[in-house]
C-alpha positions as CSV (number, residue, x, y, z in Angstrom):
1,X,0.0,0.0,-0.1
2,X,1.4,3.2,-1.0
3,X,1.1,6.2,1.4
4,X,0.7,9.7,0.4
5,X,1.8,12.6,2.3
6,X,-0.3,15.2,3.8
7,X,1.2,17.9,1.6
8,X,0.3,15.9,-1.8
9,X,-3.2,15.0,-0.5
10,X,-3.7,18.7,0.3
11,X,-2.5,19.9,-3.2
12,X,-4.6,17.4,-4.9
13,X,-7.7,18.3,-2.8
14,X,-7.2,22.3,-3.4
15,X,-6.9,21.4,-7.0
16,X,-10.2,19.7,-7.2
17,X,-11.6,22.5,-5.0
18,X,-10.5,25.1,-7.5
19,X,-12.0,22.8,-10.4
20,X,-15.4,22.8,-8.8
21,X,-15.3,26.3,-7.9
22,X,-14.7,27.1,-11.6
23,X,-17.5,24.8,-12.5
24,X,-19.7,26.6,-10.0
25,X,-19.0,30.1,-11.5
26,X,-19.7,28.7,-15.1
27,X,-23.0,27.3,-14.0
28,X,-23.9,30.6,-12.3
29,X,-23.0,32.6,-15.2
30,X,-25.0,30.3,-17.4
31,X,-28.1,30.6,-15.0
32,X,-27.8,34.4,-14.9
33,X,-27.8,35.2,-18.6
34,X,-31.4,34.4,-19.3
35,X,-32.4,36.1,-16.0
36,X,-30.7,39.2,-16.9
37,X,-32.1,39.0,-20.4
38,X,-35.7,38.6,-18.9
39,X,-35.0,41.6,-16.9
40,X,-34.0,43.8,-19.6
41,X,-36.8,42.7,-21.9
42,X,-39.3,43.5,-19.1
43,X,-37.5,47.0,-18.6
44,X,-38.0,47.8,-22.3
45,X,-41.6,46.6,-22.4
46,X,-42.7,48.7,-19.3
47,X,-40.3,51.7,-20.2
48,X,-38.0,51.4,-17.1
49,X,-34.9,53.1,-17.3
50,X,-31.8,51.9,-15.2
51,X,-31.9,55.2,-13.4
52,X,-35.4,54.3,-11.9
53,X,-34.1,50.7,-10.9
54,X,-31.0,52.4,-9.3
55,X,-33.1,54.9,-7.6
56,X,-35.4,52.2,-6.0
57,X,-32.6,50.0,-5.2
58,X,-30.7,52.9,-3.5
59,X,-33.7,53.8,-1.4
60,X,-34.2,50.2,-0.3
61,X,-30.4,50.0,0.6
62,X,-30.7,53.3,2.5
63,X,-33.6,52.4,4.5
64,X,-32.3,49.0,5.6
65,X,-29.8,50.7,7.9
66,X,-32.1,52.9,9.4
67,X,-34.9,50.3,10.1
68,X,-35.3,48.8,13.4
69,X,-32.6,45.7,13.6
70,X,-34.2,42.4,13.6
71,X,-33.6,40.3,16.7
72,X,-31.5,37.2,16.6
73,X,-33.1,34.0,16.6
74,X,-31.8,33.3,20.2
75,X,-31.9,36.9,21.5
76,X,-33.7,37.5,24.7
77,X,-35.8,40.5,25.6
78,X,-35.1,42.3,28.8
79,X,-37.9,42.2,31.0
80,X,-38.5,44.7,33.8
81,X,-38.6,43.1,37.3
82,X,-41.9,43.0,39.1
83,X,-41.2,41.9,42.5
84,X,-38.4,43.0,44.7
85,X,-37.2,41.7,48.1
86,X,-37.2,44.7,50.6
87,X,-34.1,43.8,52.6
88,X,-31.8,42.2,49.8
89,X,-33.1,44.2,47.0
90,X,-33.4,40.8,45.0
91,X,-35.7,41.3,41.9
92,X,-38.0,38.9,40.0
93,X,-39.8,39.5,36.9
94,X,-42.6,37.2,37.8
95,X,-41.9,34.9,35.1
96,X,-40.8,31.3,35.4
97,X,-40.3,29.5,39.0
98,X,-40.2,32.0,41.9
99,X,-37.2,32.6,43.6
100,X,-36.7,30.9,46.9
101,X,-37.4,34.2,49.0
102,X,-41.0,34.5,47.3
103,X,-41.8,30.8,48.0
104,X,-40.4,30.9,51.6
105,X,-42.3,34.3,52.3
106,X,-45.5,32.7,50.7
107,X,-45.1,29.7,53.1
108,X,-45.0,32.0,56.0
109,X,-48.0,33.7,55.1
110,X,-47.0,36.7,53.2
111,X,-48.8,37.4,50.1
112,X,-46.9,37.8,46.9
113,X,-48.2,41.2,46.3
114,X,-46.4,42.7,49.3
115,X,-43.3,42.5,47.1
116,X,-44.5,44.4,44.1
117,X,-42.2,46.9,43.2
118,X,-44.8,49.5,42.8
119,X,-45.9,49.0,46.5
120,X,-42.4,49.2,47.9
121,X,-41.6,52.3,45.8
122,X,-44.6,54.3,47.2
């Protein structure tokens, strides 16, 4: 069994990669030509000038940067806390499992509403 070195394998794979990339570029060029022809034909049929297309394209590009950015799929929204412990100032939004200080206080008979931030701030 003949062993090939890392360098020779890498060179061979890089050549294959370059060949495939060239094939992809050729394929894309073939696919683009009829689309461009169709666009130009439609522009001529409707009397649309390249300047009009450019103006619309530039306007859309300009508004993309000023529009509110989209949130990432995993981005979390910051939620204002609803409850605050009077002594430790620990806060809880009221969502999810209640923290131990809320659970302990409720078990002792203190209502949850006693920890509302609006009540403690007033």
